[in-house]
C-alpha positions as CSV (number, residue, x, y, z in Angstrom):
1,M,-39.7,64.7,7.4
2,G,-39.7,63.1,10.7
3,G,-38.6,65.8,13.1
4,G,-36.0,63.7,15.2
5,V,-38.6,61.9,17.3
6,T,-39.2,58.1,17.2
7,R,-42.7,57.1,18.7
8,V,-43.7,53.8,19.9
9,G,-47.2,53.0,20.5
10,N,-48.6,50.6,23.4
11,D,-48.6,46.7,24.3
12,N,-45.3,46.1,22.5
13,L,-42.7,43.1,22.5
14,F,-38.9,44.1,21.5
15,M,-36.8,41.1,22.2
16,A,-33.0,41.1,22.4
17,Y,-31.0,43.1,20.0
18,V,-33.6,45.2,18.5
19,H,-33.0,48.2,16.8
20,L,-35.3,51.3,16.1
21,A,-33.6,54.0,14.3
22,H,-34.4,57.7,14.2
23,D,-37.6,59.0,13.2
24,C,-39.4,55.5,13.5
25,Q,-43.3,55.2,14.3
26,I,-44.2,52.1,15.7
27,G,-47.8,51.1,16.3
28,S,-49.3,49.3,18.9
29,H,-49.5,45.1,19.9
30,T,-46.3,44.7,17.6
31,I,-43.8,41.8,18.4
32,F,-40.2,42.3,16.9
33,A,-38.2,39.2,17.3
34,N,-34.5,38.9,18.1
35,N,-32.1,41.3,16.2
36,S,-35.0,42.8,13.8
37,Q,-33.4,46.1,12.6
38,L,-35.4,49.6,11.4
39,A,-33.6,51.9,9.2
40,G,-34.5,55.5,10.1
41,H,-38.5,57.1,8.8
42,V,-39.7,53.4,9.1
43,H,-43.5,53.3,9.9
44,V,-44.9,50.2,11.4
45,G,-48.7,49.4,12.0
46,D,-50.5,48.1,14.8
47,W,-50.2,44.2,15.0
48,V,-47.0,43.8,13.0
49,I,-45.0,40.7,13.6
50,L,-41.5,41.1,12.7
51,G,-39.6,37.5,12.4
52,G,-36.0,37.5,13.9
53,F,-33.3,39.1,12.1
54,T,-35.7,41.1,9.9
55,V,-34.1,44.3,8.4
56,V,-36.2,47.0,7.0
57,R,-34.6,49.7,4.7
58,Q,-35.3,53.4,5.6
59,F,-38.4,55.1,4.7
60,L,-40.8,52.2,4.0
61,R,-44.2,51.3,5.9
62,L,-45.2,47.9,7.0
63,G,-49.0,47.8,7.1
64,A,-51.2,46.5,10.1
65,H,-51.5,43.0,10.8
66,S,-48.4,41.9,8.4
67,F,-46.0,39.6,9.1
68,T,-42.4,38.8,8.3
69,A,-40.7,35.6,8.4
70,M,-37.1,35.0,9.7
71,C,-34.2,36.5,8.2
72,T,-36.2,39.0,5.9
73,L,-35.1,41.7,4.3
74,L,-37.4,44.4,3.3
75,F,-36.8,46.8,0.2
76,A,-40.2,48.0,-0.5
77,D,-43.6,48.5,1.4
78,L,-45.4,45.6,3.0
79,P,-49.3,46.1,2.5
80,P,-51.6,45.3,5.6
81,Y,-52.3,41.4,6.3
82,V,-49.6,40.2,4.3
83,T,-46.9,37.7,5.1
84,C,-43.6,37.9,3.5
85,Q,-40.2,36.2,3.3
86,G,-37.0,36.1,1.8
87,Q,-34.0,38.3,0.5
88,P,-35.4,40.2,-0.9
89,A,-38.8,39.9,0.8
90,S,-41.2,38.3,-1.4
91,A,-45.0,38.2,-0.5
92,R,-46.4,34.9,0.2
93,T,-49.6,34.8,1.7
94,V,-51.9,36.3,4.1
95,N,-51.2,36.7,8.0
96,A,-54.6,34.5,8.3
97,E,-53.5,32.8,11.7
98,G,-52.7,36.1,13.2
99,L,-56.2,37.4,11.9
100,R,-57.9,34.7,13.5
101,R,-56.2,34.9,16.9
102,R,-57.3,38.5,17.0
103,G,-60.7,37.4,16.8
104,F,-61.4,38.1,12.9
105,S,-64.3,36.2,11.0
106,A,-63.9,33.7,8.6
107,A,-65.6,36.3,6.3
108,R,-63.5,39.1,7.1
109,I,-60.3,36.4,6.5
110,A,-62.0,35.6,3.2
111,T,-62.0,39.7,2.2
112,V,-58.5,39.7,3.2
113,R,-57.9,36.6,1.2
114,A,-59.7,38.4,-2.0
115,M,-57.7,41.5,-1.5
116,H,-54.4,39.5,-1.5
117,K,-55.3,37.7,-4.7
118,A,-56.5,41.1,-6.6
119,L,-53.0,42.0,-5.8
120,Y,-50.7,39.3,-6.4
121,R,-52.4,36.5,-7.9
122,E,-54.9,37.8,-10.7
123,N,-51.9,39.3,-12.9
124,L,-53.6,42.6,-12.6
125,T,-51.8,45.8,-12.8
126,F,-51.1,47.7,-9.6
127,D,-54.3,50.5,-10.4
128,A,-56.5,47.6,-11.7
129,S,-55.6,45.6,-8.1
130,K,-56.9,48.7,-6.5
131,E,-60.0,49.1,-8.5
132,R,-60.7,45.2,-7.5
133,I,-60.1,45.7,-4.2
134,L,-62.6,48.6,-4.4
135,Q,-65.2,46.2,-6.0
136,I,-64.7,43.9,-3.3
137,A,-66.0,46.7,-0.6
138,Q,-68.9,47.1,-2.9
139,D,-69.7,43.5,-3.0
140,K,-69.3,43.0,0.6
141,P,-70.2,46.0,2.6
142,E,-69.3,44.4,5.6
143,S,-65.7,44.5,4.4
144,Q,-65.3,48.3,4.0
145,Q,-63.3,48.9,6.9
146,D,-60.5,46.1,5.8
147,V,-60.9,47.5,2.3
148,A,-60.5,51.1,3.2
149,M,-57.4,50.1,5.4
150,M,-55.9,48.4,2.5
151,L,-56.6,51.2,-0.2
152,D,-55.7,53.8,2.5
153,F,-52.1,52.1,2.4
154,L,-52.0,51.8,-1.2
155,A,-52.7,54.9,-2.0
156,A,-49.9,56.3,0.0
157,V,-47.3,54.0,-2.1
158,S,-44.3,55.8,-3.5
159,P,-43.4,54.5,-7.0
160,K,-39.8,54.5,-6.2
161,V,-40.3,52.3,-3.2
162,G,-43.5,49.9,-4.6
163,I,-44.6,47.2,-2.6
164,V,-43.3,43.9,-1.7
165,R,-44.0,41.5,-4.8
166,S,-44.7,37.7,-4.9
167,S,-42.3,35.6,-6.0
168,R,-44.7,34.1,-8.4
169,R,-45.3,37.2,-10.4
170,S,-44.4,41.2,-10.1
171,V,-46.9,43.9,-9.6
172,D,-46.6,47.1,-11.5
């Protein structure tokens, strides 16, 4: 796995003392604040922002448009659009401000909020959350692109790794 190559996309900002280990895959338009650290085999999606002193354990994935607060410690995959904070990281909310800055409409942001609610706030199992997210695409056909990205990410989550949990409740 990995092949000994770290790949970095376009239009990224890496501040002082950032570390990218072996076999990392970095998307485009990312920001890595001071002293952000990635262990080996980490995959970072497009438009991800890592706050200063964020540390990411090996073999993790950070979904597109996700955001970590300063001093975050990641031990699980971070789904797209999710903002997390803490040691260990805990899901807080959606990256709504980042989405607005990238031109997401209010309707698209509402869809992202609905997916977050299904994952973290409705007391559903992980599989039931995925079913609820699929229902969002059926109810709002204009949201299919965002829902597809989330479902593709969740489908690849390893049971050993899981996703970042909410401090309010755990997600199976």
